[in-house]
C-alpha positions as CSV (number, residue, x, y, z in Angstrom):
1,Q,-14.9,-34.6,74.6
2,L,-18.5,-34.4,75.8
3,N,-20.5,-37.4,77.0
4,A,-24.2,-37.7,77.6
5,V,-25.4,-39.6,80.6
6,C,-28.0,-42.3,79.9
7,T,-30.5,-43.4,82.5
8,S,-31.8,-46.5,80.7
9,F,-30.8,-49.8,82.3
10,D,-29.9,-51.5,79.0
11,M,-27.5,-48.8,77.9
12,P,-24.0,-47.9,79.1
13,S,-23.7,-45.2,81.7
14,Y,-22.6,-42.7,79.0
15,V,-22.6,-42.3,75.2
16,D,-19.7,-40.7,73.4
17,L,-21.3,-38.1,71.2
18,G,-18.1,-37.4,69.2
19,I,-18.1,-33.7,70.1
20,P,-14.5,-32.4,70.3
21,A,-13.3,-30.8,73.5
22,S,-13.6,-27.0,73.5
23,T,-13.3,-24.0,75.8
24,A,-16.2,-22.2,74.0
25,T,-19.5,-21.7,75.7
26,V,-22.9,-20.6,74.7
27,D,-25.9,-19.0,76.4
28,V,-29.1,-21.0,76.2
29,K,-32.5,-19.5,77.0
30,V,-35.7,-21.6,77.2
31,F,-39.1,-20.1,76.4
32,D,-42.4,-21.8,77.2
33,L,-44.6,-21.2,74.2
34,S,-47.5,-23.3,75.5
35,S,-51.0,-21.9,74.9
36,S,-52.1,-19.4,77.6
37,N,-54.9,-21.6,78.8
38,G,-53.0,-24.9,78.4
39,K,-56.1,-26.6,77.0
40,I,-56.2,-28.2,73.5
41,P,-59.3,-30.2,72.5
42,A,-58.5,-33.9,72.8
43,A,-60.9,-34.7,70.0
44,A,-58.5,-33.2,67.5
45,F,-56.1,-36.0,68.3
46,M,-58.0,-39.0,69.5
47,V,-61.3,-40.8,69.5
48,P,-63.1,-41.6,71.7
49,V,-62.4,-38.9,74.2
50,L,-62.8,-40.2,77.8
51,P,-64.9,-38.3,80.2
52,G,-62.8,-35.9,82.2
53,H,-60.1,-35.9,79.5
54,E,-61.7,-33.5,77.0
55,N,-58.6,-31.3,77.0
56,L,-54.9,-32.0,76.6
57,S,-52.0,-30.1,78.0
58,A,-49.3,-29.7,75.4
59,P,-46.1,-27.9,76.5
60,V,-44.1,-26.3,73.6
61,Y,-40.7,-25.0,74.3
62,A,-38.3,-22.9,72.2
63,F,-34.6,-22.6,72.7
64,L,-32.4,-19.5,71.9
65,I,-28.7,-20.3,71.6
66,E,-26.4,-17.3,71.6
67,H,-22.6,-17.3,70.9
68,D,-20.3,-14.4,69.9
69,G,-23.2,-12.2,68.8
70,E,-24.9,-14.9,66.7
71,H,-28.3,-16.4,67.5
72,V,-30.1,-19.6,66.7
73,M,-33.6,-20.4,67.8
74,F,-35.4,-23.7,67.5
75,D,-38.6,-25.0,68.9
76,L,-40.2,-28.4,69.8
77,G,-43.6,-27.5,68.5
78,P,-45.7,-29.3,66.0
79,R,-44.7,-29.4,62.3
80,K,-46.1,-26.7,60.0
81,D,-46.6,-29.5,57.4
82,P,-48.2,-32.4,59.4
83,E,-48.9,-34.2,56.1
84,N,-45.1,-34.8,55.9
85,S,-44.9,-36.4,59.3
86,A,-44.2,-40.1,59.8
87,P,-47.1,-42.3,58.5
88,S,-48.3,-43.2,62.0
89,V,-48.8,-39.4,62.7
90,S,-50.0,-38.1,59.4
91,N,-52.6,-40.9,58.7
């Protein structure tokens, strides 16, 4: 059974994720999909923009998981439908 280590002081040292033990392994590849210049206009996300903070750096990563010839990819980028985000994000 797999456990995840927690670093927060108010949590136990591990959390049982309920994942059964297995000898199977996967290959995981990480891709940095951040914009090439790494600059996103801060005004698109916040007002007022403070002097010297006109651009944001927003790393976006994608993960390719491979096992027995099968592939799954997911990313941590923004939603394609931001209007369906949590109210604090979409309003």
